N, C-alpha and C positions, 0 to 999 in steps of 0.2 A: 323098774316099776313103771307100768303104763298108767299115767294120770289122765282120768277122763272127766268130762262134764256131760251130764245127762239133761237133755231138754225135753219137757213133757207138758202136755196141756190138761190132762184129765186125771183119772184115778190112779194111774201109775202102776198098772199091773206088769208092764214090761220092765219098769224100774225095779219092781219087787223081784222079778225073775233075775235081774242082773245082781241085785244085792244078795239074794239067796245063793246064786252061783258063786259069787266072791266068797261068801261065808263058808260054803262047803268045799271050796277049792276047785270047782269046775271051771271057774275063771281064775287063773293063777297070775301072780305078779301084777295085780291091778288094784287101783283104789279110785273111788269116786271123790273128786275134789269138791264138786258143787252140783246141785240140782237147780235148774232154772225152769220156771213155768211162766207162761204168759197169762195165767189165770189165777187170781188171788184165792179162789175157792178150790183149787185143784187139790185133791186128796194126796196126790203125789208129794206135795210139800210136807204134809204131815208124816207120810211114810219116811221121807228122808230125815226129818228132824228126829223122829223116834229112833232112827238108826245112827244118830249122831253126825249126820252129814249136813254141811252148810246148804241151806235151801233158801232161794230168793225168788221173788216174783218181779218180772219186768213185763208190764202190761202195756199194750198200745193205747189203752184207755187213759193212761196216766200221762200221755204226751200229746202235745198239740198237733204234731205232724208225724207221719210215718218215718220220716228221716230222723227225727229226734229219738224215736223208739228204736230204730235200727242202731243208732249210735250207742244208746244205753245198753242194748242187748250185746253188742260187740264188746263194749267195755266190761260187762259182767263176765264175759268169756275170757277176755284178755287178762283180766285181773289175776286169774289163777293159772294161766299159762298151761292149758291142757295139751296132752299129746294126741288126744282123740276126743271128738265131740260126737255124742250119740243122740240122734233124734229118735226118741222112743214114744211116738205118738205126739209129735209136736205139730200142731195144726196152724202154724204161722209160717208164711214164706220167709225164709231167712235172707238177710241182705247179701247182695252179690259181693260186697266187700269182704264179708266173712268167708264166703266160698273161695274167693281169691287168696285170702290170707291163710286159710287152712286147707290147701289143696291136698287131696288124698288123706285128710285127717277128719273127715266128717262122714258118718254112716247113718243110714236111715232104715227103718223097718217099714215095709209096705205090705198090707194084707191081701196080696194077690200074687199070682205067678207072673211077674213082669215078663213080657210086654202086655199081658192082658190086664184090662181094667186099671190102668194107671194114667198118670198125667194130670193136667189141670181139671179140677172138679171131682177127682176120685180120691175121697178120704173117708175115714170112719165107716159108718153103715152104708154110705153110698156105694162103696166098692162091692159089698155083699149083695146089696139090692140089684146092682148091675149084673153080677154073676148069676143070680137066681133068675133074673129077667131073660138072660141069654140062654139059660138052660144047660149050663156047663155041668159036667159030672165030676170034675176035679177042679179044685181051687188050691189056695195055699198062701204062703208068705215068702217074701224076698227081703234079704238084707243087701243093700247096695251102697256104694260110695256116692256121695252127693257131688254133682257138678252143677253147671249153671242152667241146666234144663230142669224139667220136672219129672222125677223118677227115671232119668236117662243115664245116670252114672253107671260105671262097671258093677256087675253083679258079683257079690261075694258068696252068698249061700241062698238056696231055695229049698223049700220043703212042701210037698203036695199034701192036700187034705181032701178027703172024699166029701162030696155034696150028697146029702141023703134026702130021700123022699120026705116031704112035709117040712123041710127046713124053712125057717123064717130068717130074715137078715140077722136078727139078734142071736138066734141059735147058731147060725153058721159063723157069725163073728166070734162067739165064745169058743167054738170048736177050733177055728183057725188059730186063735190065741193059744189055747191049751196044747194043740198038737203041732203047731209050727212056730209061732212067734216067740213063745217063752223058751223054746228049745234053740232055735237058730240064732237069735240075737246074742245070748250068752256065748254060744259057740264062736260066732264071728269075732266078738271082743277078745276071747281067749286066743283065737288064731292070730289076731293082730298083736296081742301082747307077747305071744311066743315068738312071732316073727321079729318084733322089736328087740326081744331079748337075744335072739340068735345073731341079729345084726350087730348089737353092741358087743357080743362075745367075739364076733369075727373082727371087729374093729380094734380090739385090744392087742 
């Protein structure tokens, strides 16, 4: 069984896609131990609680320093001892200590085809604004492992999405979520779960 923690900042549509995929068996041998948000008002927390999943908020606003926040965030993860940490729209830079402690155990979903429109400053609608400003005809989403850079870790999966005439950043954002993010993030988790299962089987 692959035990995961999902970190999310907002509405939690990617979280919902993961929960739905687990429920329908598209993601096998996996359970969500905890959902963590940096935002007290994140609808993702309600989604998790409605699903019977432990959901907590660890907000930088509740701590005097960024270092204390990082300690609390790391503690919230360490408490449940996950096999995998999934950043599903988590708009906070995670501490380097977490990256070092969970090498090759953290994945992120990014709303572009990396290496396009990624790195520092590219998040949320800003990614889609940049894609439209550049005039690209194809965009998409990427699932990648997290390393100590920004969007620089090894790529797991990518899926392309067409940019259409008259697209606004919000319209494009929705299409990328529906046609790419909600598909490849569950696929990536299932790939990791199946790989972990086969490795355990081989070790027996």
